[in-house]
Every structure is written in C-alpha cells, then in structure tokens.
N, C-alpha and C positions, 0 to 999 in steps of 0.2 A: 808794450802790448802784451807780451807773454806773461809778465808779472800781473798785469790787470786780469788776464784770463784765468790765471791760477787763483787769484783772489776771488773772482766771481764764481768759479766752478762749484764750490760747496754750496753757495747761495742758490745758484740756478738748479743744482741737483735737488735741493730741498723743495724748491718751488715745483719742479716736475713731479717729485714724489707726492707732494701735497695734492697736485692736480689729479694724479692717478688714484690716490686714496679716496678723495672726496667727490670725484666726478665720474666714478666708474659705473654708476647705476644706468641711467639712460639719458640724462640731460644736465644742463647747467645748474649752478648752485641755487639760484632763485626759483627755477622751475621745480626742482626736486624738493623744495621746502613746502610746496603746495601739494596736498595729498589727494584731494578729490575735486572734481568739477563742481561748480555751484549750479545746481539744477535750476534754481530760481532765475538765473541769468539766461536760461535757454527755454524753459517751459513757456509755451504759448507765444514765443517770439517767432517772427518770420525770418527764416534762414534760407538764403539763396546760395546754392553750392554748384560751382562749375567743375567739370571733370568728374562727374558723379557716376559714370557708367561702369567704372572698374577700379581696381587697385585701392589706393588710399581714399579716393573719392567715394567709392561704394561703401567702404567701412565707415567713413564719416557720416554718410547718410544713415546707416544703421544705428550708430551710436547717438546721433542727434535725434533721430526719431524716437529712440527709447527714452530720451530725456524730455520728450514732450514738445519738440519743435514743430512749427508749421513749415514744412519743407517745400522749396522749389528746387528741383534738380535739373541740371543742364549738362549737355554734352552734344556731340554731333550725331551720335547714333540713337535715334528715338526708340528703336526696338530694344536696345540694351537698357535704356532708361525705364522702359515698361517692365522689363525683367527685374530691375532693382526695386522699383516701386512695389511690386507684388510681394516681395519678401520683407518689406519694412513692417515693423510692429511698434506701436506707441499710441499715445493719447490722440494724435491726429493722423496716424498712419495705419494702413495705407490709403484709407478713403479720401483724406484731404490733401494728400501729396500732389503737387502740381508738376507736370512735366513741361519743360520749356527747351526745345531743341536749340542749340546755340553753336555757332562757329565763330571763334574769337578773331579769325582772320577774314571775316566777311565784310568788314568796313563799318564806318561810323553810322551810316543810316540804318543798316540792319541791326546794329547793337542798340541804337536809340529805340527802335521798335520793341526789342527784347526788354529793355528797361521799363518802358511804358506798360508792357504786358505784365511784367513781374510786379510792378507797383499796383496793378489793378486786381491781382488774383484774390487777395483777402480784403474785402471791403472794410474800410476803417483802419486798416493796418498796412503800412508800407513795409519795405524791407528793413529789418532791424540789423541783420548780419549779412554781409556779403563775403563769402568764403571763396577766395581766388585759389582754386586747386588745379585747374587745367594747366598743362605744361607740355612742351615739345622738347624731346631730347634725342639727339642722334647717337649712334655708337661712338665710343671713344676713339679719337684720332688726334694726330699732331695739329697744333695750332696753324701750321702752314698748309695743311691739307684741306682746309675748309673751302667749300664751294659757295658761290654767290647764292645758289638755291637754298643750301642748308642754312646760311646766315639769315636769309630773308625769312625762311620758314620758322626758324627759332624765334626771331625777334617779333614777327607778326603775332605769334600766339603769346609768348612769354612776357613781352613788353608792350608792344603797341596796342594789341587787343585788350590786354588787362588794364592798362592805363586809361584807354578810351572808355571802357565799361565803367571804371571808377569815376571818371570825369562826368559821365552822363547820369550816374546814380547819385552822386554826392549832393547835388542841389535838392533832391527830394529829402535826403536825410537832414540837410541843413535847415530846411523849412520846418521840419519836425523838432529840430534841436537835439537830435540823437541819431546814432548809427555807429556801426562797428565793422571795419574792414579787417578780415583775417587773411593773411597772405602766406601761402605755402611757398616759401623761397627754398633755400638750400644752404648747406655748409659751403657749397661751391660759390655762394655769394658773399662769403666772409673770408675765405682763404684762396690762394691760387689753387687751381684744379688742373694739373697737367693732364692732357688727353681730353679735356672738356672745356677748352678755352672759350668757345662761343656760348655754350650753355652757362658757363661761369660768368661771362660778360653780361648775359641776359639777367642773371640773378643779382649781380652787383647793381645793375640798373634798377631792378625792382626794389632792392633794399634802399637805394638812394632816393627813389621817388617816394616811397611810402613813409620813410623816416621824415622826409621833408613835409609831406602831406600832414603827418601827425603834428609836427611843430606848428604848421599854419592853422590847423583846424581844432586842435585839442581843447581850446577855450570856447569852442562853439558846439561842444557836445559830441564831436566825432572822435572815436577811438580807433587805433590801429595796432594790430598785433602781427608782427612778422615772425614766422616760424622757420627755422633753419635746420632741417633734418640732414644728417649724414646718410650713410648707406642704410636703406630700409628693405626688409624682405617683403615683397608684395607678389600677388599673383601675376602682375605684369612682367616681372623679371625672373620668375621661377625657372624658366627654361634656359636662361643665359647666366644664371647665378653661379659663381664659383663656390663649391662646397666649403672651402676653407675660409671664406670671408665671413666675418661675424657681423650680422646685420640686425638692427632692432626690428622686432616683429611689427608688422603694419598696425595691428590692433593696439599695441602699446604706443606707437607713434601718434595714432589718432586720439587715444585717451589723453596723452600729454598735450596735444594740440588744443583740445577742448578745455583742459585745465588752464592752459596759458590764456586762452581767450576769455574764459569766464572769470578769471582773476584779474583781468585787465593788464596783463603783462605787455610791455612794449615789444619785447623780443624774447624768443625762446630757442635754445639749441637742443637738438635731440640726436644723440648718437652714442655708440660705444667708443672705447679707445681703439686706436690712437687718434681718431679724428677729433674728439673733444679736446685732447691735450694740444693738438696743433692749432685749433681754433683759439684757445686761450693764449698760446704763445704768440700767434699773429696779432691778437688784439692787444695784449699787454706788454709783450716784448718783441716788437715787430722785426728787429734786426735778426734775432735768433729764429723767430718763426719763419721768416723768408729764407734764411740760410738752410733750415731743415727742408723746406719745400724745393729749394734749388738742388739740394742733394738727391731728393726723391724724383724730381721731374722726369729726367730721361728714362730712368728705370721704370717709372709708372707707365709711360707711353709704350715702352717695349713689352711690359707685362700685359697691357690691354691687348696688344697685337697678338700675343701668344695665348690669350684667354686665361691668363693667370690672375692671381689676386692683385687688385689695385688699391687695397686698403691695408696691406700688411706693413708692420714696422720693419720687416726685413728689407724693404725697398730702400731704406736709409743706408743700408750697408751694401747695396748693389746686388742683393739677392732677390730674385723674382720667385715668390712662393708658388709652387705648382698647384694646379687645381686638384 
C-alpha cells in the first residue's frame, strides 16, 4: 500500500497542479472555452425566471433583459418584483416584462395555475426557457442538528416545488417540440458539503432528476443545463460573508450561467479554488476526493459555528481561518 502511494503521489500532484493552473479562472474547462453568450438564443425568447426578486435572480433578470428576452419574473414578494421590473432595460423591458407571483411550496394546483398563466402571457409564444433559480437554504449546521421543519422547508422549495413546476410545464414544451430548463443547482450537489447536509441533499436530488429528464427528453427537443456554482458573492449574503472567503462575483456567475445555457451545455461548474479542484477530484478520483472532504468535514462545521471561513484550504490541515 505504501509503495503504491509513493508511486501515485507524483502523478496525483501533477493532476492537482494541472487543475489549479487551468481551472483557476471561474469555471470548468468546457465552460471557460465559451467566451460570450449567444444573443440569438435569447433575443425575443420567452424566459420564465423564479427567485427573481433579489440576488442572482435579480442580476439574471437584468442581463437577460439586456439580451432582448421576453421576461416573466417570479418570486413570493410582488412588491420586490415590481422594483426589479422598473430597473430592467432592454428590447422588451421594462414595458413587456410580466410579473407572476409564485410560491414553490404552495402545492400542485397553485403551480398548475401559474404555468397556465405563464403560457398565456405572450400570444403565440409559450415559455422557451424555464430558469429554476429559487432556492431555500438554512444557516450551516451539523447533519444531526437538522429539524423536521428545516428538512421539509428545504425540500418543498428546492426539490418538490421545482420538480412539480417542471412536470407541469414540460408538456407545453413537448407539444411545441422545443424548450430549455436551466437549473441553478450548487457545488454542494456534486460533492459532500459538511455543515450543509440537507441543502446538499436537495441539490443532489435536483441534479439526479434533471440529468435523468435530459436523457429522457433530449431527442424530443428539450434541453437541460444544470449550473453548479460554488461560493458566490451576492447582496443576499453580504452581511454574513466572511471577508477572507474568496467568492465569485454574482455578475460573473450570471454571465457564465447565460453562456452555459446559450451554448447548450449540459452542466457547468462556477467557482474559484479550492472548490473547483475538489469538484474535479470527487468526479474523477472519488477515493481521493472523499478522503479530502472527510479530512475537512469536522473542521468546516466548527468553522461555520465560529463564523470563520468555510471555503479555506487551511481546513484540510485542521486550521480554521479567521474572519
């Protein structure tokens, strides 16, 4: 065993160095090879966006409007959606932007009515893109500290509501022979996420469902892009963000998301290091990737409790980087 490890160490070191050298910008190799969004894939298309009242959703609305999309924006807070609409600028914005208040936890019948309304907003044009951006996340805590209330709240929005909305909208897309689901998942849906077990479980569920949906419907004109961001700097987390944590700017995350969608990528990873390297390790060398996460796990939960950095490489060595 020792001999084998000694033999493998130089090889593994080269791989890790390669990952850090070529995946340090913002995303995975395929994503970073695409330089700009394809405007023609968005212009005059009907794009329905959930979670549009703040954070990444608000920035998505801005960038999509500027690319000429016909927008339907949804969230629970109608007043905030009105605020977002007034600041949008583009070929169809703000005048043609439609507001559709939506609570993903409201049940199938309520979501059915929302789908019917969305499909009727633009005569002769149904929904071309459904961007699932709404999500629910609790503060980081141990996997054993989860409450039934927190478990249900997370899965009602992140999984059940999102899948139900998809199930209700997909038949309209299939009838037209085209449609594109863009899913804002998470790096926590690709690797273990100590301190975020329930959130991670919900994102693994999304990845599994939408990857399967793609396989089932890709030959019927339905495309699926799953976006897996790591830590992102948004207005939502500005107050709780640890200054020492390196996060991708929300504007860059949104730009890369639109690039991934308009180039028809099946999956895209968006993050700085060390999160990207861990994602590659778990994907391509799972034994090593899981070993790394097992070394980090306990320290990450403790760092979260102490309001320290939960994305620092120092966690691997038992050091909790101060805020």
